[in-house]
C-alpha positions as CSV (number, residue, x, y, z in Angstrom):
1,M,0.0,0.0,0.0
2,C,1.4,3.4,-0.9
3,K,2.2,5.9,1.9
4,H,-0.7,8.2,1.0
5,K,-3.3,5.5,1.1
6,S,-2.0,4.1,4.3
7,L,-2.2,7.5,6.0
8,V,-5.7,8.0,4.8
9,F,-6.6,4.5,6.0
10,K,-5.0,5.3,9.4
11,N,-7.1,8.6,9.6
12,V,-10.3,6.6,8.8
13,L,-9.5,4.0,11.5
14,Q,-9.0,6.8,14.1
15,I,-12.6,8.0,13.6
16,Q,-14.5,4.8,12.9
17,G,-15.7,4.6,16.5
18,M,-17.5,7.9,16.3
19,N,-21.0,8.6,15.0
20,S,-21.3,10.4,11.7
21,L,-21.8,13.9,13.3
22,Q,-18.8,13.4,15.5
23,N,-16.8,12.2,12.4
24,V,-17.7,15.4,10.5
25,E,-16.9,17.6,13.4
26,Y,-13.6,15.9,14.0
27,L,-12.7,16.0,10.3
28,Q,-13.6,19.7,10.1
29,E,-11.5,20.5,13.2
30,E,-8.5,18.5,12.0
31,F,-8.8,20.1,8.5
32,Q,-8.8,23.6,10.0
33,K,-5.9,22.8,12.3
34,M,-3.8,21.3,9.4
35,A,-4.7,24.3,7.2
36,E,-3.2,26.6,9.8
37,D,-0.2,24.4,10.7
38,V,0.9,23.7,7.1
39,K,1.5,27.4,6.7
40,K,4.1,27.3,9.5
41,V,6.6,24.9,7.9
42,K,10.2,26.0,8.0
43,T,10.9,25.4,4.3
44,R,8.7,26.2,1.4
45,P,7.2,23.0,0.0
46,A,7.6,22.0,-3.6
47,D,5.3,23.7,-6.1
48,Q,3.5,20.4,-6.8
49,E,2.8,19.9,-3.1
50,L,1.5,23.4,-2.8
51,L,-0.8,22.9,-5.9
52,D,-2.0,19.6,-4.4
53,L,-2.8,21.3,-1.1
54,Y,-4.6,24.2,-2.9
55,G,-6.7,21.9,-5.1
56,L,-7.8,19.8,-2.1
57,Y,-8.5,22.9,0.0
58,K,-10.7,24.5,-2.7
59,Q,-12.5,21.2,-3.3
60,A,-13.1,20.8,0.5
61,M,-14.3,24.4,1.0
62,V,-16.1,25.2,-2.2
63,G,-16.7,21.9,-3.9
64,E,-16.8,21.6,-7.7
65,I,-14.8,24.3,-9.5
66,D,-17.0,27.3,-10.2
67,I,-14.7,29.7,-12.1
68,E,-13.6,29.9,-15.7
69,K,-10.2,28.7,-16.6
70,P,-7.7,31.6,-16.7
71,G,-6.0,32.5,-20.0
72,M,-2.8,31.0,-21.3
73,T,-0.7,34.0,-20.1
74,N,-1.8,33.6,-16.5
75,L,0.4,30.7,-15.7
76,K,0.0,30.7,-11.9
77,G,-3.8,31.1,-12.2
78,K,-4.0,28.3,-14.7
79,A,-1.9,26.0,-12.5
80,K,-4.1,26.6,-9.5
81,W,-7.2,26.1,-11.7
82,D,-5.8,22.8,-13.0
83,A,-5.0,21.7,-9.4
84,W,-8.6,22.4,-8.3
85,N,-10.2,21.0,-11.4
86,S,-8.2,17.7,-11.0
87,R,-10.3,17.1,-7.9
88,N,-13.6,17.2,-9.9
89,G,-16.1,14.7,-8.5
90,M,-14.4,14.3,-5.1
91,S,-16.7,14.9,-2.2
92,K,-15.9,17.7,0.3
93,D,-15.3,15.2,3.1
94,D,-12.9,13.1,0.9
95,A,-11.1,16.3,-0.1
96,M,-10.8,17.2,3.6
97,T,-9.4,13.8,4.5
98,A,-6.9,13.9,1.7
99,Y,-5.9,17.4,2.6
100,V,-5.3,16.4,6.2
101,T,-3.2,13.5,5.1
102,L,-1.1,15.5,2.7
103,A,-0.7,18.4,5.1
104,K,0.6,16.0,7.8
105,E,3.1,14.6,5.2
106,V,4.3,18.1,4.3
107,I,4.6,19.1,7.9
108,S,6.6,16.0,8.7
109,K,8.8,16.5,5.6
110,Y,9.5,20.3,6.1
111,D,9.1,20.6,9.9
112,M,7.3,23.4,11.7
């Protein structure tokens, strides 16, 4: 099993004993905590890691992409749009779970 899937599985196991409302509340709290903590890493993460975090964050907070794709000259905007659009069809809860897992990996890799 790849590292990403094993961490997601571990997060799922940690909350299996809770009812669904507790699961959602726990996930939202963990998501908000990781969203703050990942900003405090000592070294800037790789561009792809930042784009993955961005796409997952937007999918978790907004859901399906709701803006038009930026023009070809807006490289940063296009990269961010592509990162979010790549999460098309992912539920908000799944995006939160994946975000928490990735944020923990980034924090572990780059320290706080």
